[in-house]
C-alpha positions in Angstrom: 83.3 15.1 83.8 84.8 15.9 87.2 81.6 14.8 89.0 81.4 11.6 86.9 85.0 10.8 87.7 84.4 11.4 91.4 81.4 9.1 91.2 83.3 6.2 89.7 86.2 6.7 92.0 83.8 6.5 95.0 81.9 3.5 93.6 85.2 1.6 92.9 86.7 2.4 96.3 83.6 1.0 98.0 83.4 -2.0 95.8 87.0 -3.0 96.2 86.9 -2.6 100.0 83.7 -4.7 100.2 85.3 -7.3 97.9 88.4 -7.4 100.1 86.1 -8.0 103.2 84.8 -11.3 101.7 86.7 -14.6 102.1 87.8 -16.5 99.2 85.1 -19.1 99.9 82.4 -16.3 99.9 83.7 -14.9 96.6 83.7 -18.2 94.9 80.6 -19.5 96.6 76.9 -19.3 95.7 74.8 -17.7 98.4 71.6 -19.6 98.9 72.5 -22.2 96.3 71.1 -20.1 93.4 72.6 -16.6 93.5 75.3 -15.4 91.2 78.8 -15.9 92.6 80.7 -12.7 93.5 83.6 -13.8 91.3 81.2 -13.8 88.3 79.5 -10.5 88.8 82.8 -8.9 89.7 84.1 -10.1 86.4 81.1 -8.5 84.7 81.6 -5.1 86.5 85.3 -5.1 85.6 84.7 -6.1 82.0 82.0 -3.4 81.6 84.4 -0.9 83.1 87.1 -2.0 80.5 84.6 -1.7 77.7 83.5 1.8 78.7 87.2 2.9 79.1 87.9 1.7 75.6 84.9 3.7 74.3 86.0 6.8 76.1 89.5 6.4 74.6 87.9 6.0 71.1 89.0 2.3 70.9 87.1 -0.9 70.1 86.2 -2.5 73.5 87.2 -6.0 74.5 84.6 -8.5 73.4 81.7 -9.4 75.7 80.9 -13.0 76.3 78.5 -14.3 73.8 75.0 -15.7 74.5 72.2 -14.8 76.8 73.7 -16.4 79.9 75.1 -14.5 82.9 78.8 -13.7 82.4 81.1 -16.2 84.1 84.7 -15.4 85.1 87.2 -17.4 83.2 89.3 -20.0 85.1 92.3 -17.7 85.5 90.2 -15.2 87.4 88.6 -17.6 89.8 90.5 -16.7 93.0 90.1 -13.8 95.4 93.5 -12.3 94.4 93.0 -12.7 90.7 89.5 -11.2 90.5 90.4 -8.4 93.0 93.4 -7.4 90.8 91.3 -7.6 87.6 88.7 -5.3 89.2 91.3 -2.8 90.4 93.1 -2.7 87.1 89.9 -2.4 85.0 88.6 0.3 87.2 91.8 2.3 87.2 91.7 2.1 83.4 88.2 3.5 83.4 89.1 6.3 85.8 92.1 7.3 83.8 90.1 7.3 80.6 87.3 9.5 82.2 89.9 11.9 83.6 91.4 12.4 80.2 88.2 13.9 78.8 88.1 17.6 79.3 85.2 19.0 81.3 83.7 20.7 78.3 83.7 17.5 76.3 81.7 15.4 78.7 78.7 15.5 76.4 80.7 14.2 73.4 79.1 11.1 71.9 81.2 7.9 72.1 80.4 4.4 70.8 79.4 2.7 67.6 77.1 4.6 65.2 73.6 4.3 66.2 74.5 3.4 69.8 76.4 6.5 70.8 76.1 7.9 74.3 77.6 10.9 76.0 80.9 10.2 77.8 79.5 11.6 81.0 76.5 9.3 80.8 78.7 6.2 80.2 80.9 7.1 83.2 77.8 7.6 85.3 76.4 4.3 84.2 79.7 2.6 85.3 79.2 4.2 88.8 75.6 3.0 89.1 76.5 -0.5 87.8 79.4 -0.8 90.2 77.3 0.3 93.2 74.4 -2.1 92.2 76.8 -5.0 92.4 78.4 -3.6 95.5 75.0 -3.9 97.2 75.2 -7.6 96.3 78.5 -7.9 98.0 77.0 -6.2 101.1 74.1 -8.6 101.1 76.4 -11.6 101.0 78.4 -10.1 103.9 75.3 -9.8 105.9 74.2 -13.4 105.2 77.5 -14.4 106.8 76.9 -12.2 109.9 79.1 -9.3 108.7 77.1 -6.1 109.3 80.1 -3.8 109.2 80.5 -0.9 106.7 83.9 -1.6 105.1 84.2 1.7 103.3 83.0 4.3 105.8 
């Protein structure tokens, strides 16, 4: 689990620094007129992290939004400060849950019957998912002329 924890810590650090580098307008805006808004996909990343944390802790996860649509951040999270704090808090919860699993139990299955996954695999998925959406933040930065690496 140690390598999975390091992976999610790295991904979250990068994501949070890139999110911080965006302006409020960029976080709430829609690049190109059709792309998902960073506030919405950040909400998705944070909620997935909370759901995985709950599974790792043996708890029922918070509900996912219903329907086949992309997830949209609720009104109370539609600001840079609110979505940034939600992301930090959710990610810390995931990191703490992953750290609580002993190394030798990384392969233990978690989740509902029929959908169980190893704890290590769920934590690795969270890292990959976070970095996937971090790349979207990087692309939005570049669209606005910001070519800096905000986490190196």
